[in-house]
Structures are given as C-alpha cells and as structure tokens.
N, C-alpha and C positions, 0 to 999 in steps of 0.2 A: 504493500500500500504506500502510495506517495505521501510525503509530508506536505501539508498545505499551510502556507503562511496566512495568517489572519490579520488583515489590515484594519486600522481604525477608520471605519467607513464614514463616520460622522465628520471626520476631519477633511477628507479629500473627496468624498462622494463617489469613490471608485468601487466597482463591483468586486466582491470576493466570493469565490465559490468554495464551500466547505462540505465535508462528508462525514457525518457522525449521527449517532442516535440522539434524539431530542434532549434528554437529560444531560448526557455527556457533552453535547454541543454547547448547552447553556453554561456549563461549568468551564469549558475551555474558553469560551468567549469572555467570560468574566475574569478568568485568570490572565488571559492575554491583555485585556484592557488594563488591569491593575499593574501588570509587570512592566508595561511600557514597551514591550517587544513590538507591538503593533505599530507604534509611532516610528520606530526605527526601520521597520520593513516597508512602510507605506510608500516611501519615495524611491524604492529600488525597482528599476525596470530592466528587463533584458533587452539587449541590443541585437540579439541574434534573431533572424527571421529565416523562414524556409521558403520565401517567395520564389526562389529559383527552382524549387522542386515540384511546383504545381503542374499537374498533368494538363495537356491541352484538351479543351472540351469544345463542344459545339456552341452555337450562338447563345449568348447569355444577355438578358435584358436586366442589367444591374444599374442602379442609379438612373433609370429612365424616368424623367420627370415631365410628363406631358403638360404643356402650357404653364409650366412653373419656371422660376428662375433656375438656371443650371447651377449645379454644385461643382466644387473643385475636387476631383478624385485624388485620393492619396497615391503615392508612388506604387504601393502594393496593389491597389485597385487598378491602376493604369496598366500594370504588368499583366494582371489576370485578364482584363478586358481585351488587351491587345492579343493575347494568346487565344482567347475565345473567338474573337472576330477573325483571326488568321485561319482558324479551322472551321469557320462557320459554313454550314450548308445552306440550301435554299430555305427561304422563310416558309413557315407553316401557314396554311390557310386559317382564317379566323374561325374559332369554334363558336358553339352556341353561347358559351359564357362571354366571349368577346363581343358578341352582338347585343347581349342583354345588359352589360355592365359598363359603367363609366367610372373613372377613378382619377385620383391625383395623389401625389406624394412628394415629400421634400424632407430635408434634413438640415440641421444647423449644429455647429460645434458648441453652441451655447456662449455664455458670456465669460466663462472662466477657463475654457479649454482652448488650446491652440490647435489640437488635432481632433478629428472626428473618427471615433472607433465604431460608429454605427454604419450599417450597410442596408440598402433597400433592394428588393427584388420585385420588379413589376413585369410579369410575363402574361399579358392578357390572352395570347394565343393558346396558352396552356390553362388559362383560368387560375393562375397561381400568383399570389402576392405574399411577401414575407419581409420581416425586419429582423436583423440580428444586431445585438449590442455586444461588441467585443470587449475583452478584458485582458490584462497582462502587460500594460504599458502600451503606448500608442502604436509602436511597430507591431508588436504581437497581437494586440487587439484588432487592428485593421486587417491583418492577415487572417485571423480566426473568423471574423464576421463575414468577410468577403468569400473566403474559401467555403464556409458553410453554405452560403447561398449558391455558389457555383455547383457544389455537389448536390444540393437539394433540387435545383432546376434540372440538372442532368438526370437525376433519378426519376423525377416525375415525367420528364420527356421520354424516358425509357419504359414508362408504363408502370412504375412502382406506385403502390398506394402511398398516401401522404405519410403515414406513420413509418412505413419502411424507408421512405425517402429521408426522413429525419434521422433514422438510425445510420443510414449510409453517410449522411452529412457529419454525424458525430464521429464515425470511423475515419472520415477524411481529415477532420481536425486533429483527432488523436494521432494519426500517423505523421502529421506535419508539425505537431507541437514541439517547440524547442525550449520551452520554459515551463516551470511548474505552475505558473499562474496564468498561462495562455488558455483562453476558452471564449465562449460566446453564449449569450442567450439566443432564443429564437422564438418567433411567433409567425405562423404561416396559415394562410387560408387558401383552400383549393375549391374552386367552384365547378359545378356541373349544372348549367342553366342558372337558376336562382338559388339552388341548394348549395350549401357549402359545408366543408369539413375544416375544423381547426386543429392545429397541433402546436404545442408550445413546450418550451423548457426554460425555466428561470422566471424572471419577473417582467418580461415584455408581455403586453396585454392585447386583448381584443375586446371591443365593446360593440354592442348593438344599440344604436341611437335613433330615436324618433321624437316627434313633437310631444309624445306622452311621457318620455323619460329616457333613462340610460341604464343599461344592464351590462355588467362585466361578465363576459362569457368564459374567461380564463380564470384560473386560480393560481396565484403566485407560488412558486417553489422557493420560498424565502423564510428567513428566521422569524420575521414579524408575523407572517401568516401562520406559521407553526404555533407561535405563542397565542395568536388569536383563536386558533382551533382548540388549543388546550385550555382556553379560558383565562390565560395569564395576562392578556393584553387587550385593551379596548380597541376596536377598529378605528375610532377617532384619533387615537394616539399613534397609529402606525405610520401615518404620512410623515410626521416630523421626528420619528424615532432615530436615535443615533446609529442603530444597527439595521436600518431599513435596506441598505445596499448589500447585506449579506445574503447570498442565495445558496440554496441547498442542492441545486442541480444546474448543470450547464453542459454544453457540447464541448468535447475535448478533455474531459476529466476522467470518465470511466465508461466501461461497457460491461454488461448491457445497461442501457439508459432507459429510465422510466419516463415516458413521454405523456404529457397531458393531451387528451383528445376530446373534442366536442363537435357537435353538428347542429345545423340550423338551416333556415331558409330566409332569404332576404326579400322583403316586400317592397313595393314601389315607394312607399313613404318612409323607408328605413335606410340607415347608413351603417356600414360595417367599418369600424375604426381599428386599425392596427397601430401600435405605438410602443416606443421604448420608454423606460422609466424616467427619462429626462423630461417627458411631458407630464406623467402622472405624479411625479414628486413635486411639481410646481403648481399644478392645477387640480382642483377637486373635480369629482364627477359632475357636480352641478354646474361648474364653470365650463366644462367640456360640452355638456348638453346644451347650455345656453348658446355657445358659439355655433353648434351644429344647427340650432333652430333658426338663427338669424342670418347665417351666411347665405349669399345669393348663388354662389357657385362652389364646386368642390375645390377648385384651385384657391379661391379666396378663403375658404374654410381652413385649408392646410396652412396657408400663410398666417391666418389669424391665430390659430392654435400655437404655432411656433413663436409668433411675436408675443403672445400673452405669456407663454412659458419663460421667454427671455426677460420679459418685463418683471416677472416674479422672482428673478434671480438668475435663471439660466445656468445653474450650477453643474449641469451635465450636458452631454450631447442630446439633442432633441430630434426625434424622427417620428413621422406619422404618415400613414397611407389611409385614404378614405375611399370606400367603394360604394357606389350606389347603382340603382337600377336606371337604365335609360328608358326614354319614352318609346313605346312600341309603335311601329307603323300601322298595325291593325287598329289601334285606338285612334290614330289620326284619321285613318280612312273612314272609320265609323262615324266620327264627328262630322267629317266632310259630307258623308252620305246623308246624315240627318239634316245638314244645312241645305243640301240640294233638294231633298224631299220637302223641306219647309218652303223653298222658293217655288217648287212645282205644284204645291198643293192648291193654290188659287186657280191655276190653269186646268188642273184635273177636275175641279168642281165646276 
C-alpha cells in the first residue's frame, strides 16, 4: 500500500486523496493536523511528468468551448491534443443525442491559481461530457485530468459502457502516475437521446436544475460527506469546513475503483450541470439555481457561474458544463400548422 501525504486542505484548497477506514481516517487527519506535517508537505510538488509516454489516440474533443471565450491549454494538454489530432480519423456523424442537446462549457484558473488543473471533455457526437479536476501539483494535475479524459473518450468510442470507461481511465492514470499525489476526480454524463447515465469519482458534481429547484445527482466521495452520513457533521457546515478538499476516492490511486453511478432523463425545461468543486465551494445550491433560472443562454449561464465563483473568492480552478434540450423541429412544425389552419379557417367557412 502506498503512503499518502495528507495536506492541510484549508490552507491551500488543494485536493488530497486518502484511503482509510472512517474511524482510522479521522484519527490520522487529526494527528497530521496537530503535528504540522501537513503544512510542511503542502507546498511540495513533483516536477516529473509522463506526458511523453501518452499513447496516440483518435480524435478527442477536449476543451471544446462552443460560442464561449477560448481557454489557454497547458503544455501537457497541447501535447495530448496534438497527438490526438495527428491520429484522428474521419469525424463521426451526429447521433440522436447530438441533435437533441445543446451545451456550453468553460473553465477558469480562479483568482489564486496560476495554473488550471481542470480539464473538460465535450464530445456531442458520442453524447459524452465530462470534467476532471487534477491533483498533485500543476504539472501532475494537468496531466492526470487530461489523460483521464483522453482514455474515457476513447473507451466510450470503442463501445465500452460508461462505468467500464471510467475504470479504463483510472488504469491509464495509474500506469502514467509518476508521483504519489498524482490523481484526478471525474464526473461524466453519457446521453442516449434525452436519457443519461452519470459516473463520478471524488467531489466533482452533477446537478439537475429547473425553475422548480436544484437537485444534486452525485454524492461526494469526501471526508465531509462521510462525516455527514455518520451524523458527525451538519450539511450546512460542510461548505466552509477546513477539510472539505479531502477526498476518499480518485482516479490514479488504486484499483479496483468504486465508481458512483446514477441515471436520469433530461426534460425540455431542465438543465444538467457538471462542475468541479471550485464552483460548489464558492456558490451555494440556491445561488447556482438562481443563475440557471435567469440566464438567457447556456453560454451566458456558464460565464455567469464562473464570474460569480471568482467574485466569491475564486480560490480554486472553476469549471462547468451545462447541457440542455434543444427545440425540436416537430414542435415548430406543429405550431406553424396550427397558425396556417387558423388563417385558412375563414376561407373554409
């Protein structure tokens, strides 16, 4: 078993993934916090990356931000994108999901980070969207999050179910990890028409939002969620807790990996939101729901959520993808037919 450094998450807001039984974990965290080892290890980052060993894969739509301001890709992300495009085959034809759904996504390093360890995957031809939040220092974190999405997309394109694709992504990160702290969270949505399946590891989340309210569809694999489930912590105290960034599961740490799975259906008046904890650590569910209610376009909604998270501190990288149903041609044709019938009615009589 690997030894895992436990950082003082409240100090730097960086993810730390640990593996232990609940009681033992609480004792370890308390002991590390008192001993001061966490503060000494929090600033240590590995400068080793394995970006040169990434296998060439087929076309990947990572950091594709339709009708949004473009982001600056990291060196590791540019290397992977270049290799993917070099080996790209012909584009796939749009699927049913592609014709039913509209989306927007973007990412920001936040106000206190110089690097962005988050990565986005938008592959509408596969009905696949995902966010990964890397950890292990900016070089390792960027590699882990981008590599996970490369492997996830490839597996789904090869016909793997979403849960199996996540396991393959975990294996890819495990084989590439060059540092004990290298890993990434993941939240992914795979659509078939308006029906979707969710898979997640860590504390990146998925929400279903409508004018009637907001529902969190995922359940964080985190220390604070474990304490809430045990009745030791009130949900209201979780958002500002000093250990809120300590997660219990991540890609790149162990195998087999326990993956969270959920399923649902997206109605025309609903939105599916995928986001990293940089958004949910700054905004409450009520604030997110209010923004979704008043935004006029998906692109404006994404920009508004990121701006609000930055305005509330922007202490971490902030990423979100919003997916909604598009207007169907059948509905437009039906309204047009009713209008024509209304005009012709006096002539018929």
